[in-house]
N, C-alpha and C positions, 0 to 999 in steps of 0.2 A: 117216875115224879121225883123220885128220893134221889136220881142222877143228876134232876137239874136243882133242886135244893142243895145238893151236895158241890156241885159247879160254881153256883151262885155262893155258896159259904167260902168257897175257895177263891173266889175272885174277889170276896169283901176283903179276906184276911190279906190277901195280895196288895191290896190297894193301901190297906192300915198299915202295913210292913213299910211299905213304899212312903207312904206320908209319914212316917215315923223317922225313917233314914233321913230324908230330906230335911226335917226338922231339926234333927240331931245335928247333922252337918252345920247347919245354919247358926244352931247354939253354938258347936265348937268353933265356927268361925267369928262369932260374936264374942265369944269369951278371948281368943287371940288377939283381936281386934283391941279391947279393953285394957288388953298388956303389951299393947304397943306391938306385938309381933303383926303386922301388916302382910308378910310373905305369906305366914300360915292360914291368917286367915283368909286372903285371898283363894289359897289352895283349897280351902273346904268350901267358900263360894264356890269356887269355880265346879266342885265335886257335886255340890246338891242342885246346880244348874243343869249337870249333865242328868242328873235324875229327873228334874222338874224344868224345864228350860221358860219355862213361862210365868216362873215365881218371880214377882215383882220384888220382894224383901229380898231376894238373892240377888236382884240385877242391881239393885241400889246400893244395897251391902257391898257389892263386889265393886261399884263404881268406887265407893268412899277407901277402899283399901285401896285400891290401884292407885286413889289422887292421892293419898298418905306415901304410897311408894315412889310419887314421882312421874308415874306412870301415864301421863295425862293424855295421849292418845288414847289408848285403854278406859281411863275412866270417860271419857267423851262418849264413847262408843256405849257404854252402859248407861251411864246417865241420859242420853238419848232415847235408849230403848225403854228405861223406865218411864220417860217424861212420855214416851208414846203410849206404850200399854197401862200405865196406871189410871185406874177407875176412880179412884178418890182423888176430890181435887187437890186438898192439902199436899198428898204425896206425888202430884204432879207438879206442883208450886215448888215443893223444895227438891225434886228433880231437875227442874227448868235451873232453880237456885245454883246448885253445884255444878250444872252443866257451865253456866255462867262463870263459875271460880276455876273449873277447868280450862275453860279456854281463855281465860284471862290469864291463868299460868303458862299456858302453851305459848300466848302470843309475847308474855313476858320473856321468856326465852328464846324466843324469833325478835326479840329488840322491838315489840310494839306492833310487829304484825298479824293482823287478825282480832284486834281488840272489836272492831264492828258486830263481829258475829258473839262476843262477850255481851255487849251490849243488848242484842237481839233476845239472848236467852235471858237476861234480867227482866228486861221488859214482858217477854212472855210468864214469868215468874210472877209480873206484877199483875199482871190483867189477872191472876186466878186467886191473888193474895195482895192487894191494893195496900193493904197498910202493913205490909213488913217493913222495919227500919232497916235491918240488916241489907236487904234486896235493894231499896233506895239509895242508902249511902254508898252500896258498891255501884251502882250504875250511876250514879254522879260522880264519883271518884274515876270511872272508866271514861265517861264522856268528857272529864277534863283532861286526862291524859292523851285521849283522842286530840283534844283541840289544842295541846301544848305540842303534840309532835307535828301537828299540821302549821303552826307557827314557826316551828324550828324546822321543818321542810322549806318554807317560803323563803325564811333567813336564808338558810342556805343554797337555795337557788338564786335569789338577790346577789348571794357572795359569788356563785359562780357565773352570774352574767356581768357582775362587774372586773372578776376575774378575764372572762373572754373579752370583755372590752378593753381591758388594758393592754392584753395580748396583740389585739387587732390594731389597736394604734401604735404599739411598739413595732410592730410588725411592718405598718404603713411609713413610719419613721425611720427604719433601716433599709426598706426599699427608698426612699428618698435619698437618704446619703449614699445608696449605692448609685444611684441614678446621678446625681451630684457629680460621685467620684468618677464615675463614666463619662460623664461630661468633659470632666476637667482632665483626664486622660486625652480625649480626643482632639481638645483645644491644644493640647502640649503637643500633640503628635503633629497639629498641624503648624503648627508653629516651627518645628523642627522641619518638616518636610518643605516652606517657606525658606529655611536657613538653607537648606541645601542647595535649592533653584538658583539661589543669589551668585552672580559672578565671583569666581576664585579671586580676579586681578584687582577688586576694589582696593583704591589707597586705604592704607591704615591710618586713621588721625592718629597725629603726633603729639608726645608730650610736649612742656613747654620748653623742657631741657632738650629734648632733640631737635627741635623747631632752633633754638638759638645755636645750638653745636652745627646743625646744617649751614645757618646762615653763616657763621665762621667761616666753612669750609668755601662758601660759595664766594664769599669777600677776599678769601687767600688766593682763592683761584683768578678774579678778577685782577688781585694785584699782580701775581704772576705774568698776566697775559700783556698788563699795561706797562710791565719793566720789561720785557720782551720786544713790544713794539718801540720802545722808549732805544733799547740799544741798537736796534736795525736802521732807524734814524740817525743815530750818530754815525755807524759806520757806513754811512751811504755814498758814493760817489758823486761830485759835484757836474751838475750838468754839463756839454760841449757848449764851447763857446761860437758864437754865432759869425760868422765869417761875414 
């Protein structure tokens, strides 16, 4: 019987020492956090959770420390766990609120991608604490940013459609010009081909000067012929006398 009592006493002392160690690490983490030494605070919270993985305060505070270090993926993981495991309604609401902030920061770094997840986290927080002004404010802001983002995407799509339409019109105009040019080339080739098929000995049209010159030459030639005929007539023999 004494051995059993001794064992129970040792077990109680061990649990008490374990609890004191976890509590001490959490206190050291809180102290570092207040001093803005968020890296040291995160290390202490990690150590505390290594000894007591189900400690809600450790998870929640570790989420805060990693958020301050801008390790938003880590913060999201720890706040999600806190919200899931918390028994107290206010703690659960605060975890969802901080989760929304972490998701917002992550989406902000990703140029707005994922803001819808932040909205859902804020809504979960308001379901548990409907009167929280900070949560309402952040939810309204996030929803407005999503609306602006959608409007901007719509404008960008319209601009892309207009640019595509202009490109199509330019392409069509270019095709029409090329087709017209091709038709002109074909017509030119046909005209050249018809010119080659014409007789080569067709008389060339004379200019006015060339026509006058030709008439003068023909007139001179006519005069020469008449002069020869006249001389031949003058030198001819008289006809024989009839007997």
